[in-house]
C-alpha positions as CSV (number, residue, x, y, z in Angstrom):
1,M,-7.0,-39.0,-38.4
2,G,-7.7,-42.6,-36.9
3,N,-4.0,-43.0,-38.7
4,D,-2.3,-40.1,-36.7
5,L,-3.4,-41.7,-33.9
6,N,-1.4,-44.8,-34.1
7,K,1.3,-43.6,-35.1
8,S,4.2,-43.5,-32.2
9,I,5.7,-40.8,-31.2
10,D,9.9,-41.6,-30.1
11,S,11.7,-40.4,-28.0
12,K,13.3,-37.7,-30.1
13,D,9.3,-36.6,-30.5
14,L,9.1,-36.4,-26.7
15,K,11.9,-34.7,-25.8
16,M,11.1,-31.8,-28.0
17,L,7.8,-31.1,-28.0
18,D,9.2,-31.5,-23.3
19,Q,11.7,-28.8,-24.4
20,K,9.8,-26.5,-26.5
21,L,7.3,-26.8,-23.4
22,T,9.6,-26.6,-20.7
23,N,10.7,-23.1,-23.1
24,K,7.6,-21.6,-23.4
25,I,7.1,-22.4,-19.4
26,D,10.1,-19.7,-18.8
27,V,9.2,-17.2,-21.1
28,S,6.3,-17.2,-19.6
29,E,7.6,-17.3,-15.7
30,T,9.6,-14.4,-16.9
31,K,6.7,-12.0,-18.5
32,L,4.6,-12.8,-15.0
33,S,7.6,-11.9,-12.6
34,G,8.5,-8.7,-15.1
35,K,4.9,-8.2,-14.9
36,I,4.5,-9.0,-10.8
37,D,7.6,-6.0,-10.5
38,T,5.9,-3.7,-12.2
39,V,2.8,-3.9,-9.9
40,E,4.4,-4.2,-6.3
41,A,6.4,-1.4,-7.7
42,K,3.8,0.9,-9.0
43,M,1.9,-0.6,-5.8
44,S,5.2,0.7,-3.8
45,G,5.2,4.1,-5.1
46,R,1.3,4.4,-4.3
47,M,2.1,3.6,-0.2
48,D,4.8,5.9,-0.2
49,V,2.2,8.8,-1.5
50,L,-0.2,7.1,1.1
51,D,2.6,7.5,3.7
52,T,3.5,10.9,2.6
53,K,-0.3,12.3,2.7
54,L,-0.9,10.1,6.1
55,S,2.1,12.0,7.9
56,S,1.5,15.0,6.7
57,L,-2.2,14.5,8.1
58,D,-1.3,13.2,11.8
59,D,1.1,16.9,11.3
60,K,-2.6,19.1,10.7
61,I,-4.4,17.4,13.5
62,A,-1.7,17.7,15.8
63,T,-1.4,21.2,14.9
64,Q,-5.6,21.4,15.5
65,T,-5.3,19.6,19.0
66,K,-2.5,22.2,20.2
67,R,-4.5,24.9,19.0
68,M,-7.8,23.1,20.9
69,D,-5.7,22.7,24.2
70,W,-5.1,26.9,24.1
71,L,-8.3,27.3,23.5
72,I,-10.2,25.3,25.6
73,A,-7.8,26.8,28.7
74,L,-8.3,30.1,27.2
75,V,-12.4,29.5,27.7
76,I,-11.6,27.7,31.3
77,G,-9.3,31.3,32.2
78,S,-11.8,33.3,31.0
79,I,-14.3,31.6,33.1
80,L,-12.4,31.2,36.5
81,V,-10.6,34.7,36.8
82,P,-13.8,36.2,37.7
83,V,-14.7,33.6,39.8
84,F,-11.4,33.7,41.4
85,I,-11.4,37.5,41.4
86,K,-15.2,37.6,42.8
87,L,-13.9,35.3,45.4
88,F,-10.8,37.3,47.0
89,V,-12.3,40.7,46.4
90,K,-14.4,40.4,48.8
């Protein structure tokens, strides 16, 4: 083991090791980039689904609000009509 440490590494070996390391880094970056793209695509799809659901919910709320407005107007009208009738019939 001590002999291995004493061996000198020439520049050719260093260049080869550097190239192998660079290749491994490039492969890792490519794999990571692909995984990131996949995750982004999945999240984009999920966001589209959520946007659709929110839009549908907004439509339902708007419909319910319109119904409540009509109901409130009907109740107020049914209360005020007899009052006006009593005022003007006297």
